[in-house]
N, C-alpha and C positions, 0 to 999 in steps of 0.2 A: 502493498498500499505507500509504504512512504516514496519510493522509486516511481509510483508512479504518478503524485501528487508533483514530485521535484519535478520527474522528467514534463508536464503540462506547465508549473510552472515558467521552465528553467523558456520551454518552446512562444508559452501566449506572452504571460503577462510581462519576464525579463527584456523580449523583444521590444514588444511596444515600450517600453518606460525604460527601456535604458541603450539596446541596442539602436533602434531609428535614432533617436537622442540624439546619441555620439556621433550618429552618419551622419549627419543634417549640423552641427556643430562642429563636424569636420570640412565640411563641404563651404557650411557658411563662413567659413574661420572666424565663429563664435570662440573664446577662450574664455571658462571661468572664475572673470574676478574680482572683488570685492569695486563697488558705484562709489565711482568720485562722488559722487556734493549725499547729501545729506538724507532725497529723496531719494535715492537710488538706492542707495541700503533700507534702508526702509523697505522698499518696494522686494528688496532680496531677501529681507527679514518675514516679511507678512510670506513671501515665496516658501521660504523653509515651513515654518507656520501652514501654509500649505498642501505643501508636499508630506509632511507629518501626516496629518491629518486623513488623508489619500490613504497614507501607506496603513496607520486602523485599520481603517473601514474595511482593507481588501485583504487585512489578514487576519481581521476577525469572521471576515465571511472564509475567506479560505477554513480555518478552524473549523467553521459548521460543516461543511463540506462534507469533511472529514471524517465525525465524532456522527452529527446523525448523519450524511446523508446519500454516505457510502459511496462515496463517489470523488473527481476529480473536477475540477475546473476545464477542463476540457473536453469541446462537445463531443468527441468520440469516448471520449469514457467518465459521460455525464454522473449528479447521481442515483440512486438508485430510491431516495428516499425523496420524495417532497421535504425541504430545510424553511420554516418559518417562525425560527428564535432566531433570536441575534439583534442582530441589524436588520436581519431580511421581515420583523415585524412594523419596520417604519418602510421601507420603499425594496421592489420586488428586483431591484438589481444594484444589492449593495456594493456588490464585485465589480463589477465594471463598472460603478460610480467610484470607489474608489481608482482604478487608476487611472480616469479620467480627471481626476482634483491632484492625486503626485504628474499627470501631463503638465497641466494649469500652474503648477508650484511650482518643474523645473520651468516652465518659461516665467514665471518670478523674476524666481533666482537667477535666471541668467537675461531677465530682462532681452530677451530676443522673439523677436514676432513670428520666422520661420519657427520657432518652436510651438506658438502657442496655433500657426495653420495646422499644424503635425495635430497638436492636443481637439483642436476645432475639427480637423479630417474624421479623427476615428471619435470624438464625440456621435458627429454624423449619419458615420458609418455604424454606429450603434443606434444612436435614432430610425436608423431604415430596420435596419438585419434584424431587434429581438422581436419587432413587432408581426414581423413574417418569415421568417424563420424556425428561430426561438423562440418561441410565446407557445407557439402552433403542433410544437413538437411537446413540448412541458403539457396540454392538452390531453395531447394526445398519449402519453406516459400516465398520468397523474389524476385526470379524467375531473369529477367534480371538487375534488378537494381543488385539485387546482385553480377553477373557475371563482367558487369561492374567495378563494385564495386574493382572485382578483377582482372581485366585487371589493376588496377590504384593502386592498393598496395597491400604491399606483405606481407606477412602471420605473421612473424617474424620479421624481419632486420626492420629497419624502411627507410622511404625516409629522405629525407635530406632537404627536401622542402615538406608542405603541402599539398597533394591532394586538386584543386579546383572543389569539386563539379557538376555538371553542371543543371542548373536553370528544376525547376521542369517543363514537359512539359502540 
């Protein structure tokens, strides 16, 4: 199981949040450096905070997949049980949200337009992919439990209060 998770994390979020940003930085000549004004440093500090929030959200989601879902984040090895606890009580896609937040945090830390563009592109692709492909597969796999979850928990913008799932029947 550990190897399955490691493989899926290396192939997906590491590629999206580390390898692609490094390639963008190299191609654009962007070098991480401290800002040269209080405003620039402030943007970078906010970027670090945003990035940390994204990492916490991502890893909390990943932990739930492993502990409760008996699967990985990879589409080829998805959870076998519907995960509706932890950050999933607030939003249906906290793992993708975490990665998006990490990408925008990186863009702020680097004060980089190309990195902001990458974060926006990744967000746009997922705004299309998730409802068009991923959610129909989840509905087919989990049926009524998935439909009830969808009625109670929003796809991308989190609820203010956590959803409390009904007790199992």
